[in-house]
TORKOL-4160 file (C-alpha; in steps of 0.2 Angstrom, whole numbers, padded with zeros to 4 digits, m for minus):
399
<pt num="1" X="0000" Y="0000" Z="0000"/>
<pt num="2" X="0006" Y="0018" Z="m0004"/>
<pt num="3" X="0005" Y="0029" Z="0010"/>
<pt num="4" X="m0006" Y="0045" Z="0008"/>
<pt num="5" X="0003" Y="0060" Z="0002"/>
<pt num="6" X="m0002" Y="0070" Z="0017"/>
<pt num="7" X="0004" Y="0057" Z="0030"/>
<pt num="8" X="0017" Y="0069" Z="0037"/>
<pt num="9" X="0005" Y="0083" Z="0037"/>
<pt num="10" X="m0008" Y="0073" Z="0046"/>
<pt num="11" X="0006" Y="0067" Z="0058"/>
<pt num="12" X="0012" Y="0084" Z="0062"/>
<pt num="13" X="m0005" Y="0090" Z="0066"/>
<pt num="14" X="m0009" Y="0075" Z="0077"/>
<pt num="15" X="0008" Y="0078" Z="0086"/>
<pt num="16" X="0004" Y="0096" Z="0090"/>
<pt num="17" X="m0014" Y="0090" Z="0096"/>
<pt num="18" X="m0006" Y="0077" Z="0108"/>
<pt num="19" X="0007" Y="0089" Z="0115"/>
<pt num="20" X="m0006" Y="0102" Z="0118"/>
<pt num="21" X="m0017" Y="0089" Z="0127"/>
<pt num="22" X="m0002" Y="0083" Z="0138"/>
<pt num="23" X="0002" Y="0101" Z="0142"/>
<pt num="24" X="m0015" Y="0104" Z="0148"/>
<pt num="25" X="m0015" Y="0089" Z="0159"/>
<pt num="26" X="0002" Y="0095" Z="0167"/>
<pt num="27" X="0013" Y="0081" Z="0159"/>
<pt num="28" X="0022" Y="0094" Z="0148"/>
<pt num="29" X="0026" Y="0108" Z="0160"/>
<pt num="30" X="0044" Y="0109" Z="0153"/>
<pt num="31" X="0044" Y="0119" Z="0136"/>
<pt num="32" X="0059" Y="0109" Z="0130"/>
<pt num="33" X="0050" Y="0092" Z="0132"/>
<pt num="34" X="0035" Y="0099" Z="0124"/>
<pt num="35" X="0046" Y="0104" Z="0109"/>
<pt num="36" X="0053" Y="0086" Z="0108"/>
<pt num="37" X="0035" Y="0079" Z="0108"/>
<pt num="38" X="0030" Y="0090" Z="0095"/>
<pt num="39" X="0045" Y="0086" Z="0084"/>
<pt num="40" X="0048" Y="0067" Z="0086"/>
<pt num="41" X="0037" Y="0057" Z="0074"/>
<pt num="42" X="0030" Y="0043" Z="0084"/>
<pt num="43" X="0022" Y="0034" Z="0070"/>
<pt num="44" X="0040" Y="0031" Z="0062"/>
<pt num="45" X="0043" Y="0020" Z="0077"/>
<pt num="46" X="0027" Y="0010" Z="0077"/>
<pt num="47" X="0024" Y="0002" Z="0060"/>
<pt num="48" X="0013" Y="m0010" Z="0068"/>
<pt num="49" X="0005" Y="m0012" Z="0086"/>
<pt num="50" X="m0009" Y="m0022" Z="0094"/>
<pt num="51" X="m0025" Y="m0014" Z="0102"/>
<pt num="52" X="m0037" Y="m0024" Z="0113"/>
<pt num="53" X="m0054" Y="m0029" Z="0105"/>
<pt num="54" X="m0070" Y="m0024" Z="0114"/>
<pt num="55" X="m0074" Y="m0041" Z="0120"/>
<pt num="56" X="m0064" Y="m0056" Z="0126"/>
<pt num="57" X="m0064" Y="m0073" Z="0117"/>
<pt num="58" X="m0074" Y="m0088" Z="0123"/>
<pt num="59" X="m0060" Y="m0093" Z="0135"/>
<pt num="60" X="m0060" Y="m0076" Z="0143"/>
<pt num="61" X="m0043" Y="m0071" Z="0135"/>
<pt num="62" X="m0040" Y="m0053" Z="0128"/>
<pt num="63" X="m0041" Y="m0053" Z="0109"/>
<pt num="64" X="m0027" Y="m0042" Z="0102"/>
<pt num="65" X="m0030" Y="m0034" Z="0085"/>
<pt num="66" X="m0015" Y="m0030" Z="0074"/>
<pt num="67" X="m0015" Y="m0012" Z="0068"/>
<pt num="68" X="m0005" Y="m0006" Z="0053"/>
<pt num="69" X="m0006" Y="0007" Z="0040"/>
<pt num="70" X="m0010" Y="m0006" Z="0027"/>
<pt num="71" X="m0025" Y="m0013" Z="0037"/>
<pt num="72" X="m0032" Y="0003" Z="0043"/>
<pt num="73" X="m0022" Y="0020" Z="0040"/>
<pt num="74" X="m0034" Y="0031" Z="0051"/>
<pt num="75" X="m0034" Y="0019" Z="0066"/>
<pt num="76" X="m0015" Y="0017" Z="0065"/>
<pt num="77" X="m0010" Y="0035" Z="0063"/>
<pt num="78" X="m0023" Y="0040" Z="0077"/>
<pt num="79" X="m0016" Y="0026" Z="0088"/>
<pt num="80" X="0002" Y="0032" Z="0086"/>
<pt num="81" X="m0003" Y="0049" Z="0093"/>
<pt num="82" X="m0014" Y="0043" Z="0107"/>
<pt num="83" X="m0007" Y="0044" Z="0125"/>
<pt num="84" X="m0007" Y="0026" Z="0127"/>
<pt num="85" X="0005" Y="0011" Z="0128"/>
<pt num="86" X="0006" Y="0002" Z="0111"/>
<pt num="87" X="0010" Y="m0016" Z="0113"/>
<pt num="88" X="0022" Y="m0022" Z="0099"/>
<pt num="89" X="0027" Y="m0039" Z="0104"/>
<pt num="90" X="0020" Y="m0054" Z="0114"/>
<pt num="91" X="0030" Y="m0068" Z="0122"/>
<pt num="92" X="0046" Y="m0062" Z="0114"/>
<pt num="93" X="0038" Y="m0068" Z="0097"/>
<pt num="94" X="0042" Y="m0054" Z="0084"/>
<pt num="95" X="0026" Y="m0051" Z="0073"/>
<pt num="96" X="0027" Y="m0052" Z="0054"/>
<pt num="97" X="0019" Y="m0035" Z="0051"/>
<pt num="98" X="0017" Y="m0038" Z="0033"/>
<pt num="99" X="0005" Y="m0052" Z="0038"/>
<pt num="100" X="0000" Y="m0049" Z="0056"/>
<pt num="101" X="m0012" Y="m0061" Z="0065"/>
<pt num="102" X="m0025" Y="m0058" Z="0078"/>
<pt num="103" X="m0018" Y="m0064" Z="0095"/>
<pt num="104" X="m0028" Y="m0072" Z="0110"/>
<pt num="105" X="m0020" Y="m0068" Z="0127"/>
<pt num="106" X="m0001" Y="m0068" Z="0129"/>
<pt num="107" X="0012" Y="m0059" Z="0139"/>
<pt num="108" X="0017" Y="m0042" Z="0132"/>
<pt num="109" X="0036" Y="m0041" Z="0130"/>
<pt num="110" X="0039" Y="m0025" Z="0121"/>
<pt num="111" X="0030" Y="m0009" Z="0118"/>
<pt num="112" X="0030" Y="0009" Z="0115"/>
<pt num="113" X="0027" Y="0017" Z="0132"/>
<pt num="114" X="0013" Y="0031" Z="0132"/>
<pt num="115" X="0021" Y="0048" Z="0129"/>
<pt num="116" X="0015" Y="0056" Z="0145"/>
<pt num="117" X="0024" Y="0043" Z="0155"/>
<pt num="118" X="0040" Y="0044" Z="0145"/>
<pt num="119" X="0041" Y="0063" Z="0148"/>
<pt num="120" X="0036" Y="0061" Z="0166"/>
<pt num="121" X="0051" Y="0049" Z="0169"/>
<pt num="122" X="0063" Y="0061" Z="0161"/>
<pt num="123" X="0056" Y="0075" Z="0172"/>
<pt num="124" X="0056" Y="0064" Z="0188"/>
<pt num="125" X="0074" Y="0060" Z="0185"/>
<pt num="126" X="0078" Y="0078" Z="0182"/>
<pt num="127" X="0086" Y="0075" Z="0165"/>
<pt num="128" X="0093" Y="0091" Z="0159"/>
<pt num="129" X="0105" Y="0097" Z="0145"/>
<pt num="130" X="0123" Y="0092" Z="0149"/>
<pt num="131" X="0118" Y="0076" Z="0157"/>
<pt num="132" X="0124" Y="0059" Z="0151"/>
<pt num="133" X="0110" Y="0047" Z="0151"/>
<pt num="134" X="0108" Y="0028" Z="0151"/>
<pt num="135" X="0091" Y="0022" Z="0145"/>
<pt num="136" X="0088" Y="0004" Z="0149"/>
<pt num="137" X="0075" Y="m0003" Z="0137"/>
<pt num="138" X="0076" Y="0005" Z="0120"/>
<pt num="139" X="0060" Y="m0004" Z="0114"/>
<pt num="140" X="0054" Y="0005" Z="0098"/>
<pt num="141" X="0066" Y="0019" Z="0100"/>
<pt num="142" X="0053" Y="0033" Z="0103"/>
<pt num="143" X="0058" Y="0037" Z="0120"/>
<pt num="144" X="0076" Y="0037" Z="0115"/>
<pt num="145" X="0072" Y="0049" Z="0101"/>
<pt num="146" X="0064" Y="0061" Z="0113"/>
<pt num="147" X="0080" Y="0061" Z="0124"/>
<pt num="148" X="0091" Y="0064" Z="0109"/>
<pt num="149" X="0080" Y="0078" Z="0104"/>
<pt num="150" X="0082" Y="0086" Z="0121"/>
<pt num="151" X="0100" Y="0081" Z="0126"/>
<pt num="152" X="0108" Y="0078" Z="0109"/>
<pt num="153" X="0113" Y="0061" Z="0103"/>
<pt num="154" X="0131" Y="0061" Z="0109"/>
<pt num="155" X="0125" Y="0061" Z="0128"/>
<pt num="156" X="0112" Y="0047" Z="0126"/>
<pt num="157" X="0116" Y="0028" Z="0128"/>
<pt num="158" X="0101" Y="0016" Z="0126"/>
<pt num="159" X="0102" Y="m0003" Z="0128"/>
<pt num="160" X="0090" Y="m0017" Z="0124"/>
<pt num="161" X="0091" Y="m0035" Z="0127"/>
<pt num="162" X="0081" Y="m0040" Z="0111"/>
<pt num="163" X="0093" Y="m0039" Z="0096"/>
<pt num="164" X="0079" Y="m0039" Z="0083"/>
<pt num="165" X="0070" Y="m0025" Z="0093"/>
<pt num="166" X="0085" Y="m0014" Z="0094"/>
<pt num="167" X="0089" Y="m0016" Z="0075"/>
<pt num="168" X="0072" Y="m0010" Z="0071"/>
<pt num="169" X="0073" Y="0005" Z="0083"/>
<pt num="170" X="0091" Y="0009" Z="0076"/>
<pt num="171" X="0084" Y="0010" Z="0059"/>
<pt num="172" X="0070" Y="0022" Z="0064"/>
<pt num="173" X="0082" Y="0033" Z="0074"/>
<pt num="174" X="0095" Y="0034" Z="0061"/>
<pt num="175" X="0083" Y="0038" Z="0047"/>
<pt num="176" X="0078" Y="0053" Z="0057"/>
<pt num="177" X="0096" Y="0059" Z="0061"/>
<pt num="178" X="0097" Y="0053" Z="0079"/>
<pt num="179" X="0113" Y="0044" Z="0082"/>
<pt num="180" X="0114" Y="0039" Z="0101"/>
<pt num="181" X="0125" Y="0025" Z="0107"/>
<pt num="182" X="0115" Y="0009" Z="0105"/>
<pt num="183" X="0119" Y="m0009" Z="0111"/>
<pt num="184" X="0112" Y="m0026" Z="0114"/>
<pt num="185" X="0114" Y="m0028" Z="0132"/>
<pt num="186" X="0105" Y="m0034" Z="0148"/>
<pt num="187" X="0100" Y="m0019" Z="0158"/>
<pt num="188" X="0104" Y="m0029" Z="0174"/>
<pt num="189" X="0122" Y="m0025" Z="0171"/>
<pt num="190" X="0120" Y="m0007" Z="0163"/>
<pt num="191" X="0133" Y="m0003" Z="0150"/>
<pt num="192" X="0151" Y="m0001" Z="0156"/>
<pt num="193" X="0159" Y="0006" Z="0140"/>
<pt num="194" X="0150" Y="0022" Z="0142"/>
<pt num="195" X="0149" Y="0024" Z="0161"/>
<pt num="196" X="0149" Y="0034" Z="0171"/>
<pt num="197" X="0132" Y="0042" Z="0169"/>
<pt num="198" X="0123" Y="0057" Z="0177"/>
<pt num="199" X="0106" Y="0049" Z="0175"/>
<pt num="200" X="0100" Y="0031" Z="0173"/>
<pt num="201" X="0082" Y="0028" Z="0168"/>
<pt num="202" X="0074" Y="0011" Z="0166"/>
<pt num="203" X="0059" Y="0006" Z="0156"/>
<pt num="204" X="0058" Y="m0011" Z="0163"/>
<pt num="205" X="0056" Y="m0017" Z="0181"/>
<pt num="206" X="0069" Y="m0026" Z="0192"/>
<pt num="207" X="0066" Y="m0037" Z="0208"/>
<pt num="208" X="0081" Y="m0027" Z="0216"/>
<pt num="209" X="0092" Y="m0012" Z="0212"/>
<pt num="210" X="0106" Y="m0019" Z="0201"/>
<pt num="211" X="0123" Y="m0016" Z="0209"/>
<pt num="212" X="0130" Y="m0012" Z="0192"/>
<pt num="213" X="0119" Y="0003" Z="0190"/>
<pt num="214" X="0125" Y="0010" Z="0206"/>
<pt num="215" X="0143" Y="0008" Z="0201"/>
<pt num="216" X="0140" Y="0016" Z="0184"/>
<pt num="217" X="0131" Y="0032" Z="0191"/>
<pt num="218" X="0141" Y="0047" Z="0196"/>
<pt num="219" X="0140" Y="0051" Z="0215"/>
<pt num="220" X="0125" Y="0063" Z="0216"/>
<pt num="221" X="0118" Y="0056" Z="0200"/>
<pt num="222" X="0100" Y="0050" Z="0199"/>
<pt num="223" X="0093" Y="0032" Z="0195"/>
<pt num="224" X="0075" Y="0030" Z="0191"/>
<pt num="225" X="0068" Y="0013" Z="0190"/>
<pt num="226" X="0053" Y="0002" Z="0194"/>
<pt num="227" X="0055" Y="m0012" Z="0207"/>
<pt num="228" X="0043" Y="m0026" Z="0205"/>
<pt num="229" X="0042" Y="m0045" Z="0209"/>
<pt num="230" X="0033" Y="m0061" Z="0207"/>
<pt num="231" X="0017" Y="m0054" Z="0215"/>
<pt num="232" X="0017" Y="m0041" Z="0202"/>
<pt num="233" X="0018" Y="m0027" Z="0215"/>
<pt num="234" X="0026" Y="m0011" Z="0208"/>
<pt num="235" X="0035" Y="0004" Z="0215"/>
<pt num="236" X="0044" Y="0018" Z="0206"/>
<pt num="237" X="0060" Y="0023" Z="0215"/>
<pt num="238" X="0071" Y="0038" Z="0213"/>
<pt num="239" X="0088" Y="0035" Z="0220"/>
<pt num="240" X="0103" Y="0047" Z="0222"/>
<pt num="241" X="0119" Y="0037" Z="0220"/>
<pt num="242" X="0133" Y="0038" Z="0234"/>
<pt num="243" X="0151" Y="0037" Z="0232"/>
<pt num="244" X="0153" Y="0019" Z="0238"/>
<pt num="245" X="0140" Y="0009" Z="0229"/>
<pt num="246" X="0126" Y="0015" Z="0241"/>
<pt num="247" X="0111" Y="0024" Z="0236"/>
<pt num="248" X="0096" Y="0031" Z="0245"/>
<pt num="249" X="0080" Y="0039" Z="0239"/>
<pt num="250" X="0061" Y="0038" Z="0239"/>
<pt num="251" X="0046" Y="0029" Z="0232"/>
<pt num="252" X="0036" Y="0040" Z="0220"/>
<pt num="253" X="0017" Y="0041" Z="0219"/>
<pt num="254" X="0006" Y="0034" Z="0206"/>
<pt num="255" X="0002" Y="0017" Z="0199"/>
<pt num="256" X="0015" Y="0014" Z="0185"/>
<pt num="257" X="0020" Y="m0004" Z="0180"/>
<pt num="258" X="0033" Y="m0010" Z="0167"/>
<pt num="259" X="0037" Y="m0027" Z="0160"/>
<pt num="260" X="0050" Y="m0036" Z="0170"/>
<pt num="261" X="0068" Y="m0037" Z="0165"/>
<pt num="262" X="0068" Y="m0054" Z="0156"/>
<pt num="263" X="0080" Y="m0062" Z="0168"/>
<pt num="264" X="0069" Y="m0056" Z="0183"/>
<pt num="265" X="0053" Y="m0064" Z="0176"/>
<pt num="266" X="0043" Y="m0075" Z="0187"/>
<pt num="267" X="0046" Y="m0094" Z="0185"/>
<pt num="268" X="0032" Y="m0106" Z="0181"/>
<pt num="269" X="0026" Y="m0115" Z="0196"/>
<pt num="270" X="0015" Y="m0129" Z="0189"/>
<pt num="271" X="m0002" Y="m0135" Z="0195"/>
<pt num="272" X="m0009" Y="m0126" Z="0210"/>
<pt num="273" X="m0018" Y="m0142" Z="0215"/>
<pt num="274" X="m0002" Y="m0151" Z="0217"/>
<pt num="275" X="0004" Y="m0137" Z="0230"/>
<pt num="276" X="m0013" Y="m0139" Z="0239"/>
<pt num="277" X="m0011" Y="m0157" Z="0242"/>
<pt num="278" X="0003" Y="m0155" Z="0255"/>
<pt num="279" X="m0006" Y="m0142" Z="0266"/>
<pt num="280" X="m0014" Y="m0144" Z="0283"/>
<pt num="281" X="m0032" Y="m0149" Z="0282"/>
<pt num="282" X="m0037" Y="m0138" Z="0296"/>
<pt num="283" X="m0039" Y="m0120" Z="0291"/>
<pt num="284" X="m0039" Y="m0104" Z="0301"/>
<pt num="285" X="m0048" Y="m0088" Z="0299"/>
<pt num="286" X="m0039" Y="m0073" Z="0293"/>
<pt num="287" X="m0044" Y="m0055" Z="0297"/>
<pt num="288" X="m0038" Y="m0049" Z="0279"/>
<pt num="289" X="m0046" Y="m0053" Z="0263"/>
<pt num="290" X="m0034" Y="m0056" Z="0248"/>
<pt num="291" X="m0043" Y="m0043" Z="0239"/>
<pt num="292" X="m0034" Y="m0030" Z="0249"/>
<pt num="293" X="m0019" Y="m0034" Z="0238"/>
<pt num="294" X="m0028" Y="m0040" Z="0222"/>
<pt num="295" X="m0041" Y="m0027" Z="0219"/>
<pt num="296" X="m0039" Y="m0014" Z="0205"/>
<pt num="297" X="m0037" Y="0001" Z="0216"/>
<pt num="298" X="m0022" Y="0012" Z="0220"/>
<pt num="299" X="m0021" Y="0006" Z="0238"/>
<pt num="300" X="m0021" Y="m0012" Z="0233"/>
<pt num="301" X="m0007" Y="m0008" Z="0220"/>
<pt num="302" X="0003" Y="m0001" Z="0234"/>
<pt num="303" X="m0001" Y="m0015" Z="0246"/>
<pt num="304" X="0004" Y="m0028" Z="0234"/>
<pt num="305" X="0022" Y="m0021" Z="0233"/>
<pt num="306" X="0023" Y="m0020" Z="0252"/>
<pt num="307" X="0017" Y="m0038" Z="0254"/>
<pt num="308" X="0030" Y="m0043" Z="0241"/>
<pt num="309" X="0043" Y="m0036" Z="0252"/>
<pt num="310" X="0038" Y="m0048" Z="0265"/>
<pt num="311" X="0037" Y="m0063" Z="0253"/>
<pt num="312" X="0048" Y="m0059" Z="0238"/>
<pt num="313" X="0048" Y="m0076" Z="0231"/>
<pt num="314" X="0029" Y="m0079" Z="0232"/>
<pt num="315" X="0017" Y="m0079" Z="0217"/>
<pt num="316" X="m0002" Y="m0078" Z="0217"/>
<pt num="317" X="m0015" Y="m0085" Z="0206"/>
<pt num="318" X="m0034" Y="m0087" Z="0208"/>
<pt num="319" X="m0044" Y="m0103" Z="0203"/>
<pt num="320" X="m0062" Y="m0101" Z="0205"/>
<pt num="321" X="m0064" Y="m0092" Z="0221"/>
<pt num="322" X="m0049" Y="m0099" Z="0229"/>
<pt num="323" X="m0033" Y="m0089" Z="0230"/>
<pt num="324" X="m0016" Y="m0098" Z="0229"/>
<pt num="325" X="0001" Y="m0092" Z="0235"/>
<pt num="326" X="0016" Y="m0102" Z="0229"/>
<pt num="327" X="0034" Y="m0100" Z="0233"/>
<pt num="328" X="0045" Y="m0110" Z="0222"/>
<pt num="329" X="0061" Y="m0106" Z="0231"/>
<pt num="330" X="0056" Y="m0112" Z="0248"/>
<pt num="331" X="0043" Y="m0124" Z="0243"/>
<pt num="332" X="0030" Y="m0115" Z="0254"/>
<pt num="333" X="0011" Y="m0113" Z="0249"/>
<pt num="334" X="m0005" Y="m0106" Z="0255"/>
<pt num="335" X="m0023" Y="m0106" Z="0250"/>
<pt num="336" X="m0037" Y="m0093" Z="0254"/>
<pt num="337" X="m0055" Y="m0098" Z="0253"/>
<pt num="338" X="m0070" Y="m0088" Z="0256"/>
<pt num="339" X="m0081" Y="m0094" Z="0270"/>
<pt num="340" X="m0097" Y="m0086" Z="0278"/>
<pt num="341" X="m0092" Y="m0068" Z="0274"/>
<pt num="342" X="m0074" Y="m0070" Z="0278"/>
<pt num="343" X="m0059" Y="m0080" Z="0273"/>
<pt num="344" X="m0050" Y="m0095" Z="0279"/>
<pt num="345" X="m0032" Y="m0099" Z="0275"/>
<pt num="346" X="m0021" Y="m0115" Z="0275"/>
<pt num="347" X="m0003" Y="m0114" Z="0273"/>
<pt num="348" X="0012" Y="m0125" Z="0274"/>
<pt num="349" X="0031" Y="m0125" Z="0271"/>
<pt num="350" X="0045" Y="m0116" Z="0280"/>
<pt num="351" X="0038" Y="m0099" Z="0276"/>
<pt num="352" X="0020" Y="m0095" Z="0281"/>
<pt num="353" X="0017" Y="m0084" Z="0266"/>
<pt num="354" X="0000" Y="m0077" Z="0271"/>
<pt num="355" X="0005" Y="m0074" Z="0289"/>
<pt num="356" X="0020" Y="m0064" Z="0283"/>
<pt num="357" X="0008" Y="m0053" Z="0272"/>
<pt num="358" X="m0004" Y="m0052" Z="0287"/>
<pt num="359" X="0009" Y="m0044" Z="0298"/>
<pt num="360" X="0013" Y="m0031" Z="0284"/>
<pt num="361" X="m0006" Y="m0027" Z="0282"/>
<pt num="362" X="m0007" Y="m0025" Z="0301"/>
<pt num="363" X="0008" Y="m0013" Z="0302"/>
<pt num="364" X="0001" Y="m0003" Z="0287"/>
<pt num="365" X="m0016" Y="m0001" Z="0295"/>
<pt num="366" X="m0008" Y="0004" Z="0312"/>
<pt num="367" X="0003" Y="0017" Z="0303"/>
<pt num="368" X="m0013" Y="0025" Z="0296"/>
<pt num="369" X="m0011" Y="0018" Z="0278"/>
<pt num="370" X="0003" Y="0028" Z="0272"/>
<pt num="371" X="0005" Y="0032" Z="0253"/>
<pt num="372" X="0020" Y="0026" Z="0243"/>
<pt num="373" X="0028" Y="0044" Z="0244"/>
<pt num="374" X="0031" Y="0042" Z="0262"/>
<pt num="375" X="0042" Y="0027" Z="0261"/>
<pt num="376" X="0061" Y="0028" Z="0258"/>
<pt num="377" X="0073" Y="0015" Z="0251"/>
<pt num="378" X="0091" Y="0013" Z="0256"/>
<pt num="379" X="0104" Y="0002" Z="0247"/>
<pt num="380" X="0119" Y="m0004" Z="0256"/>
<pt num="381" X="0128" Y="m0020" Z="0261"/>
<pt num="382" X="0122" Y="m0029" Z="0246"/>
<pt num="383" X="0103" Y="m0027" Z="0250"/>
<pt num="384" X="0089" Y="m0014" Z="0248"/>
<pt num="385" X="0080" Y="m0008" Z="0264"/>
<pt num="386" X="0063" Y="m0001" Z="0263"/>
<pt num="387" X="0059" Y="0011" Z="0278"/>
<pt num="388" X="0044" Y="0020" Z="0285"/>
<pt num="389" X="0045" Y="0029" Z="0302"/>
<pt num="390" X="0028" Y="0022" Z="0307"/>
<pt num="391" X="0032" Y="0004" Z="0301"/>
<pt num="392" X="0049" Y="0000" Z="0310"/>
<pt num="393" X="0047" Y="m0019" Z="0308"/>
<pt num="394" X="0045" Y="m0018" Z="0289"/>
<pt num="395" X="0053" Y="m0033" Z="0281"/>
<pt num="396" X="0068" Y="m0031" Z="0270"/>
<pt num="397" X="0066" Y="m0035" Z="0251"/>
<pt num="398" X="0080" Y="m0046" Z="0244"/>
<pt num="399" X="0084" Y="m0050" Z="0226"/>
């Protein structure tokens, strides 16, 4: 298909409209970042992406519809300039965008992050002219282009673990005149050849702050990353690097989640029914519903991260009305079942998973249910230590 002659005209207008909307929402307070958003053509970085259909399939899975200029020019171009994350890959399986197929379910493994979040990340990390920047997770290259537009290509290093994904991003970047340092590398280890950096910003999540990132950041430099885990609890953290491999900082407000670094992804744990077989037959009543950490609310989002700090190796799944917790590292498990308006729990193994989470929920309630922005994170002695003045017994999350 030949692109319409007015593609660039249409795209320019849509960019300006998007930038104006982001500015009105407060996401583009800095004129320099607004200029970058108005300048960088996002559509050049997303020749194809997936959008969810209005209804799920008969198995309850999300139906993902491919969107390209050839399939639907208007939907593709409008989608490129919508403030939304555009999924470009599932299960590390690179699509054939010449013959894209509808997908049913799957785990997203690459995307173009929504523009408001990209510029929010750069702003939160206080990225300014003159800073050297390491971006972890090139993805489509759109966020890299925004950084190049603001800082200049010479000060931008971007790494990506997926070689095919980086190749496509590089083609788009170079075709537009952006020439950052690009490399296929695991973000867990940063990128030593270009270190040290004034700013490190990660577009993926880690179970723990990677020591290599601390070592590659100048003392006083900033590291912005998302911590997550196998409960899929997330917290954005802004750290200031010390001179000796230490760092301290704070959690940031909001409910932002990123795909896990591939080496930190949760392992499969098998059939929940097999884990249940070894549990004690006599349940006990629990004062806390598992919905406190699973509901689609900001508080549950935050609580899931705090619970995860207590049981960093636990995973959670729901079968029918029963909630299962499984820890493949220690061999521990727990099940929660609704009974007469409350919940009953059975748990076994060396770690009492739900009991650990109960202690965190009790401490959180006693402290007045503090928000994420009231927590600090300190990295030293090979570990990361979450602190809150009203929760002195808070467990220490470990990698």
